[in-house]
C-alpha positions as CSV (number, residue, x, y, z in Angstrom):
1,M,0.2,0.1,-0.2
2,P,1.7,3.5,-0.8
3,P,2.2,5.7,2.0
4,L,1.2,9.2,2.1
5,P,3.8,11.4,0.5
6,A,5.9,14.2,2.5
7,F,4.2,17.5,3.1
8,D,5.1,19.7,0.2
9,A,4.7,23.5,-0.2
10,E,1.1,23.2,-0.8
11,H,0.3,20.6,2.0
12,L,2.4,22.7,4.5
13,H,0.2,25.7,3.7
14,L,-3.0,24.0,4.3
15,A,-1.6,22.4,7.6
16,E,-0.5,25.8,8.9
17,H,-3.9,27.2,8.1
18,L,-5.5,24.2,10.1
19,V,-3.1,24.3,12.9
20,F,-3.7,28.0,13.2
21,G,-7.6,27.6,12.9
22,L,-7.5,24.8,15.3
23,G,-5.7,27.1,17.8
24,R,-7.9,30.0,17.5
25,L,-11.0,27.9,18.0
26,D,-9.6,26.2,21.1
27,R,-8.8,29.5,22.5
28,E,-12.3,31.2,22.0
29,L,-14.2,28.0,23.3
30,R,-12.0,27.9,26.5
31,G,-14.5,29.4,29.1
32,H,-16.8,30.8,26.6
33,P,-20.4,31.4,27.7
34,L,-21.7,30.1,24.6
35,A,-19.4,26.8,24.3
36,A,-22.5,24.4,25.1
37,A,-24.7,26.3,22.7
38,W,-21.7,25.8,20.1
39,A,-21.3,22.3,21.0
40,L,-24.8,21.6,20.4
41,R,-25.1,23.2,16.9
42,A,-21.8,21.9,15.7
43,G,-22.7,18.2,16.7
44,M,-26.0,18.8,14.8
45,L,-24.1,20.0,11.8
46,A,-21.4,17.3,12.0
47,G,-24.3,14.8,11.9
48,A,-25.8,16.4,8.7
49,A,-22.4,16.3,7.1
50,A,-21.7,12.7,8.1
51,A,-25.5,12.0,6.6
52,E,-24.8,13.7,3.6
53,D,-21.4,12.2,2.9
54,G,-22.9,8.8,3.3
55,G,-25.0,10.0,0.3
56,L,-28.2,11.0,2.0
57,A,-30.0,14.5,1.6
58,V,-30.5,16.3,4.6
59,D,-32.8,19.6,5.2
60,R,-30.7,21.2,7.9
61,G,-33.6,23.2,8.8
62,R,-36.0,20.4,9.4
63,L,-33.0,18.8,11.1
64,L,-32.9,21.6,13.9
65,A,-36.7,21.4,14.3
66,A,-36.7,17.7,14.8
67,A,-33.7,18.0,17.3
68,A,-35.9,20.8,19.1
69,G,-38.9,18.2,19.3
70,L,-41.0,20.3,17.1
71,P,-43.6,18.9,14.6
72,I,-42.4,18.7,11.3
73,A,-43.6,17.1,8.0
74,V,-42.2,13.5,7.5
75,F,-41.6,13.0,3.7
76,R,-41.7,9.4,2.4
77,D,-38.2,8.2,1.9
78,D,-36.5,10.8,4.0
79,H,-33.8,9.0,5.4
80,G,-31.6,11.8,5.9
81,I,-32.9,13.3,9.2
82,P,-33.0,10.0,11.2
83,A,-29.3,9.2,9.8
84,A,-28.3,12.6,11.1
85,M,-29.9,12.4,14.6
86,R,-28.3,9.0,15.2
87,H,-25.2,10.2,14.2
88,I,-25.4,13.0,16.8
89,Q,-26.3,10.5,19.7
90,I,-23.4,8.4,18.7
91,Q,-21.0,11.3,18.5
92,G,-22.3,12.8,21.5
93,A,-22.0,9.8,23.7
94,W,-18.5,8.9,22.5
95,F,-17.3,12.6,22.8
96,R,-18.8,12.5,26.6
97,V,-16.7,9.5,27.3
98,A,-13.4,11.0,25.8
99,A,-13.4,14.4,27.3
100,P,-11.7,13.5,30.6
101,E,-9.3,11.1,28.4
102,A,-5.4,11.6,28.3
103,P,-3.5,11.5,25.0
104,E,-2.3,8.0,25.8
105,D,-5.5,6.5,26.5
106,L,-7.0,6.6,23.1
107,A,-6.7,2.6,22.8
108,R,-8.2,2.3,26.2
109,L,-11.3,4.3,24.8
110,A,-11.7,1.5,22.2
111,A,-12.0,-0.8,24.8
112,S,-14.4,0.7,27.0
113,G,-16.3,2.9,24.8
114,P,-20.3,3.3,25.2
115,V,-22.3,0.4,24.4
116,A,-25.7,-0.1,22.4
117,E,-27.6,-0.2,25.6
118,D,-26.3,3.4,26.6
119,L,-27.5,5.0,23.2
120,G,-31.3,4.2,23.3
121,P,-33.7,2.3,21.1
122,A,-33.9,4.7,18.2
123,V,-30.0,4.1,17.8
124,R,-29.3,0.5,18.5
125,P,-30.3,-0.6,15.0
126,A,-27.5,1.7,13.5
127,F,-25.1,0.8,16.2
128,G,-23.7,-2.1,14.3
129,W,-21.3,-0.2,12.3
130,V,-20.1,1.7,15.4
131,A,-19.7,-1.7,17.6
132,A,-17.9,-3.4,14.7
133,S,-15.7,-0.3,13.2
134,L,-15.0,2.0,15.6
135,P,-13.0,0.5,18.2
136,A,-10.7,-0.9,15.5
137,C,-10.6,2.5,13.9
138,L,-9.4,4.2,17.3
139,E,-7.0,1.3,17.9
140,A,-5.4,2.5,14.1
141,M,-5.4,5.8,15.3
142,A,-3.8,5.1,18.6
143,A,-1.0,3.4,16.7
144,A,-0.1,6.1,14.5
145,P,2.9,8.3,14.7
146,P,2.3,11.5,16.6
147,G,0.9,14.7,14.9
148,L,-1.2,15.7,12.4
149,A,0.7,13.7,9.6
150,G,0.1,10.6,11.7
151,A,-3.6,11.1,11.7
152,L,-3.9,11.7,8.3
153,Q,-1.8,8.5,7.4
154,S,-3.9,6.5,9.8
155,A,-7.1,8.0,7.9
156,W,-5.2,7.1,4.7
157,R,-5.0,3.3,5.2
158,W,-8.3,3.2,6.9
159,T,-9.7,4.3,3.5
160,R,-7.5,2.6,1.2
161,E,-8.3,-0.6,2.9
162,G,-12.0,-0.1,2.2
163,R,-13.0,0.0,5.7
164,D,-16.2,1.5,7.1
165,P,-15.6,5.5,6.2
166,M,-18.4,6.3,8.9
167,A,-16.0,5.4,11.8
168,L,-13.7,8.0,10.9
169,T,-16.5,10.9,11.6
170,V,-16.2,10.0,15.2
171,A,-12.4,8.4,15.4
172,F,-10.9,11.6,13.9
173,P,-11.7,14.1,15.9
174,L,-11.0,12.2,19.0
175,A,-7.6,11.2,17.5
176,L,-6.9,14.9,17.0
177,Q,-8.0,15.6,20.8
178,A,-5.8,12.8,21.8
179,Q,-2.7,14.1,19.5
180,G,-3.1,17.5,21.4
181,L,-4.1,19.2,18.3
182,S,-7.4,20.3,20.0
183,C,-8.3,20.8,23.5
184,R,-11.6,18.7,23.0
185,P,-13.3,16.5,20.3
186,L,-14.6,18.9,17.9
187,P,-17.7,17.9,16.1
188,G,-17.4,17.6,12.5
189,L,-13.8,17.6,12.3
190,F,-13.1,14.8,9.8
191,P,-12.2,14.6,6.2
192,R,-14.9,13.7,3.9
193,P,-14.9,10.0,2.5
194,R,-13.8,9.3,-0.8
195,P,-12.8,6.5,-3.0
196,P,-9.1,5.5,-3.1
197,R,-7.3,8.0,-5.4
198,P,-3.4,9.1,-5.6
199,A,-2.2,9.5,-2.4
200,G,-1.1,13.4,-2.9
201,R,-4.4,14.5,-4.1
202,W,-6.1,12.6,-1.4
203,L,-3.9,14.4,1.2
204,R,-4.6,17.7,-0.2
205,L,-8.4,17.1,-0.5
206,A,-8.6,15.9,3.2
207,L,-6.7,19.0,4.3
208,E,-8.6,21.3,2.4
209,D,-11.8,19.4,3.9
210,L,-10.4,20.0,7.4
211,V,-9.8,23.6,7.1
212,A,-13.2,24.5,5.9
213,R,-14.7,22.8,8.5
214,V,-12.9,24.6,11.2
215,G,-13.7,27.8,9.2
216,T,-17.7,26.9,9.5
217,A,-17.4,25.8,13.1
218,T,-15.3,29.1,14.1
219,Q,-18.2,31.0,11.9
220,L,-20.9,29.3,13.7
221,L,-19.3,30.4,17.1
222,H,-19.0,34.1,16.0
223,G,-22.7,34.0,14.7
224,L,-23.9,33.0,17.9
225,E,-21.9,35.9,19.7
226,R,-23.5,38.1,17.1
227,A,-26.9,36.9,17.9
228,R,-26.4,37.0,21.5
229,H,-25.3,40.8,21.3
230,G,-28.3,41.6,18.7
231,L,-30.8,39.7,20.8
232,L,-29.8,41.2,24.3
233,G,-29.7,44.5,22.7
234,A,-33.3,44.2,21.1
235,V,-34.5,43.3,24.8
236,A,-32.3,45.9,26.5
237,G,-35.2,48.5,27.0
238,A,-37.8,45.9,28.5
239,R,-39.2,46.6,31.7
240,S,-38.1,44.5,34.7
241,S,-40.9,42.2,34.8
242,S,-40.7,41.2,31.1
243,R,-40.3,37.7,29.8
244,L,-38.2,38.5,26.7
245,P,-34.8,38.4,28.2
246,A,-35.6,35.0,29.2
247,V,-36.8,34.3,25.7
248,A,-33.8,35.7,24.0
249,E,-31.5,33.4,26.0
250,L,-33.6,30.2,25.4
251,A,-33.1,31.1,21.7
252,L,-29.6,30.6,21.9
253,T,-29.8,27.3,23.8
254,T,-32.0,25.4,21.6
255,P,-31.5,24.2,18.2
256,A,-34.9,26.0,17.0
257,I,-37.4,27.9,19.1
258,A,-41.2,28.0,19.0
259,A,-44.2,28.9,21.0
260,P,-44.3,25.3,22.9
261,T,-40.8,25.4,23.8
262,V,-41.2,29.1,25.2
263,V,-43.9,27.9,27.1
264,R,-42.4,25.1,28.9
265,H,-38.9,27.1,29.5
266,L,-40.9,30.0,31.2
267,T,-43.0,27.7,33.2
268,R,-40.0,25.7,34.5
269,L,-38.6,28.9,35.3
270,A,-41.3,30.3,37.0
271,R,-41.7,27.0,39.0
272,R,-38.0,27.4,40.2
273,G,-38.4,31.1,41.1
274,G,-36.8,32.4,38.0
275,P,-36.6,35.6,36.8
276,L,-39.9,35.9,35.3
277,G,-41.2,39.1,37.4
278,R,-44.3,38.7,39.0
279,T,-44.9,35.4,37.4
280,T,-44.7,32.9,40.9
281,P,-45.5,29.4,41.4
282,D,-49.1,30.5,43.0
283,V,-50.0,32.5,39.8
284,I,-49.1,29.2,37.7
285,A,-51.4,27.1,40.2
286,A,-54.2,29.4,39.7
287,R,-54.3,29.2,36.2
288,K,-56.3,26.9,34.2
289,D,-53.6,25.4,32.1
290,K,-51.0,25.6,34.9
291,T,-48.6,27.2,32.5
292,A,-46.5,30.8,33.2
293,V,-47.5,32.2,29.6
294,S,-50.1,31.7,27.0
295,R,-49.2,30.2,23.5
296,A,-50.5,33.1,22.1
297,S,-48.2,35.4,24.3
298,A,-45.3,33.4,23.8
299,G,-46.0,33.2,19.8
300,E,-46.1,37.3,20.0
301,M,-42.8,37.4,22.1
302,L,-41.3,35.4,19.2
303,R,-42.7,37.5,16.6
304,L,-41.1,40.9,18.8
305,L,-37.8,38.9,18.4
306,A,-38.1,38.2,14.8
307,G,-38.9,41.7,13.8
308,S,-35.7,42.8,15.7
309,G,-33.9,41.0,12.5
310,W,-32.2,38.3,14.8
311,L,-34.3,35.7,14.6
312,V,-35.6,34.0,11.3
313,E,-38.7,32.2,10.9
314,L,-37.7,28.6,9.9
315,T,-40.9,26.7,9.1
316,G,-43.2,29.3,7.6
317,S,-46.3,27.2,9.1
318,R,-49.0,29.5,10.4
319,S,-49.9,27.2,13.4
320,H,-46.3,26.1,14.1
321,R,-43.6,28.8,13.7
322,A,-40.3,27.7,14.7
323,Y,-37.3,30.3,14.5
324,V,-33.6,30.2,14.3
325,P,-30.7,32.8,14.8
326,R,-30.3,34.8,11.6
327,D,-26.6,34.0,11.2
328,L,-27.4,30.5,10.9
329,A,-28.7,30.9,7.5
330,E,-25.1,31.7,6.4
331,L,-23.9,28.2,7.4
332,G,-26.2,26.4,4.7
333,V,-29.6,26.1,7.2
334,D,-32.6,26.2,4.7
335,V,-34.8,29.0,6.1
336,Q,-37.3,28.7,3.1
337,P,-40.7,28.4,4.3
338,A,-41.7,24.5,4.3
339,R,-45.0,25.3,1.8
340,L,-42.7,26.6,-0.9
341,R,-40.4,23.5,-0.5
342,P,-40.5,21.0,-3.6
343,Q,-42.4,17.8,-2.2
344,P,-41.1,14.4,-3.3
345,G,-42.3,13.5,-6.8
346,R,-43.6,17.1,-7.3
347,Q,-41.7,19.9,-9.7
348,V,-42.0,23.4,-8.7
349,E,-41.6,25.7,-11.8
350,E,-40.0,29.2,-11.6
351,E,-42.1,31.8,-12.6
352,P,-40.5,33.2,-15.8
353,L,-38.9,36.5,-15.7
354,V,-40.4,38.7,-18.3
355,I,-38.3,42.3,-19.1
356,P,-40.2,44.7,-21.1
357,P,-38.4,46.2,-24.3
358,L,-37.0,49.3,-24.4
359,P,-38.5,52.2,-26.3
360,S,-36.9,52.7,-29.8
361,P,-34.7,56.0,-30.4
362,A,-37.2,57.6,-32.0
363,E,-39.9,57.2,-29.1
364,R,-37.5,58.3,-26.6
365,K,-36.8,61.6,-28.8
366,G,-40.7,62.1,-29.3
367,P,-41.9,65.5,-28.3
368,L,-43.8,65.1,-24.8
369,E,-47.2,66.4,-25.0
370,V,-49.2,66.6,-21.4
371,D,-52.4,68.2,-20.8
372,Y,-52.3,70.6,-17.5
373,T,-55.8,72.0,-18.2
374,E,-57.0,70.5,-14.8
375,V,-54.0,71.6,-13.2
376,F,-54.5,75.0,-13.9
377,S,-58.0,75.1,-13.0
378,E,-57.5,73.5,-9.7
379,L,-54.7,76.3,-9.1
380,R,-57.1,79.0,-10.0
381,M,-60.2,77.5,-7.4
382,V,-57.5,77.5,-4.6
383,E,-56.2,81.1,-5.5
384,S,-59.8,82.5,-5.4
385,R,-60.1,80.8,-2.3
386,I,-57.1,82.4,-0.7
387,E,-58.0,86.0,-2.0
388,A,-61.5,85.6,-0.3
389,L,-60.3,84.7,3.1
390,L,-57.7,87.6,2.8
391,A,-60.4,89.7,1.9
392,D,-62.6,88.8,4.9
393,M,-59.4,89.5,7.1
394,G,-59.0,93.0,5.5
395,L,-55.7,91.9,3.8
396,G,-56.9,91.8,0.2
397,R,-55.5,93.3,-2.7
398,R,-58.5,95.8,-3.1
399,A,-58.3,96.6,0.5
400,T,-54.7,97.3,0.3
401,A,-55.1,99.4,-2.9
402,E,-57.7,101.6,-0.8
403,R,-55.4,102.2,2.2
404,E,-52.9,103.2,-0.1
405,D,-54.8,105.7,-1.9
406,A,-55.8,107.2,1.6
407,V,-52.6,107.8,2.4
């Protein structure tokens, strides 16, 4: 099997960008107040990328709504979202186990990782490739030479041997964390699976994939920061008893936000004595639905935040409106209303764009004829009214002329 070639000038340039991006992302995530919100969304985007690399189409907007527990339309033969959701759960379980691991314990992680019973009944049918391939992939990564070149060499051998490419989507971020190239397993940091090709070209494409995905992860963090400042600025003038600040914070910590999500969150906060103004547990107990806020009020608060421009409607449904932060649209999240999306087996034709012809030069240079008769008649009527009003006040032209003659 041909090994990967040594890094040339192009490879070194890409590796330099990758290491710099990893260090920058690690530095910004350390102690960041939005680190948990970033990890949630980065894991979801990584699950979507893994499903797409497996040949499945994933609507990221519907994926966010599904992860938030919102009602979404289920399309026939739509296997992308279930595959992405399973990958998110598998990835999260392994990353949580690997968080306290030391670099030399990657092989031990392969032997003591999560089992199928820890992942829930929805993931167990898809756990076969994880139980069969992931421990072996982790052992191969543990035996690799140190550094980025060693991790890429192990990934190349795994791909060249025709092993399961899905194992790399979890093992490669763990290997980079074990090698000390990142302070935590970074979701989505894996090369795109490709068929065997010349080793030099595979290395260049793998580095390009990693650089692009680190850039996307950094862009996601910066987008969340902008959304946080924008949403908090939008509710800065709210009164002390307003619930809008709590809703703005919730919009940053949930994949997608809707009125039922707001009702559940505010009710939970009020029962725990949270910052909800005059809403107390006694007030909730006295209400008929036992909630801190009605669904209509929750929807109105979301519309107010959307009016500030920092929330974008995700679903387009009149009865089940869901929203996401605005900057997620830059990461490929589809925020087109669901009622306008093409349904399976149905083609949506675009409206033809008709541009009227320009006038000919003779028409453009022709004389302009305008009838001002009505305009002048209305002007004379206004002048007569003004003259009558001035005459009643003794300021008309005739009265002025008589005073001048008397003088």
